[in-house]
N, C-alpha and C positions, 0 to 999 in steps of 0.2 A: 504494500500500500504506500509506503514511504517513497519507494522508487517511482511510482506512478505520479505522485504529487510533485516530486522533483522534476520529472520529465515534462509535466504540464507547465511548470514554472519557466522552463527554458524554451518551450515551444510558443510562448505567447509574445513573440517579438513581432511588431507590426511596423511597416514603413510608414512614415508620416508623408502625407500628400499635400504639397504646397502649390498645386496647380491653380487654386483660386487666386493666389497672389498675382499671377500673370494677368488674369482678367481684371482684377481690381486696379492694378497699375495702368493697364491699357485703357480702362474706362476713365480713370481719373485724368490721365494726360490727354485723352481724346476730348473730354469735356473742356479741359483747360485750353487746348488748342482751338476748339470751336469758339470759346469765349474771347480769346485773344484776337481772332480774325476781325471782330467788330463790324461784321456785315449785317448782322441781325441775330435775333434770338433763335432762329431756326437752325443756325449752324452749330449751336451747342449740342443738341441731341444727335445731329448728324456726325459731329466729331466723336461723340460717345460711341456710336455704332461703329464707326471706322476704327476707333481704338479697340473695341472688343473684337472686331474681325482681325485686326493686326495681332492682337494677343493670341487669338485662337490659332492663327497661322503659325506664329512663332512657337507656340507650345506643341502643336501637332507635328510640324515638319522639322524644326530645328532642334528642339529640346528632346523630343522622343526619338528622333533619328540618331542623335548622339548616343542614346542609351542602348541602341541595338548593336552597336559596333563593339 
């Protein structure tokens, strides 16, 4: 029984997933870029969407591609 408990203690290692940080940073800087353009308020959400798309591309292609090698 003691060996089973010790084995369970060692098997409970999980990797932390920080993928959400790419999306938060992309959204923030996309919104900031849209606000700095000073063309109108419509560019702020457009900048946010472009920032999220850029973060998704960066995460799926560049970061995950590096992990496979």
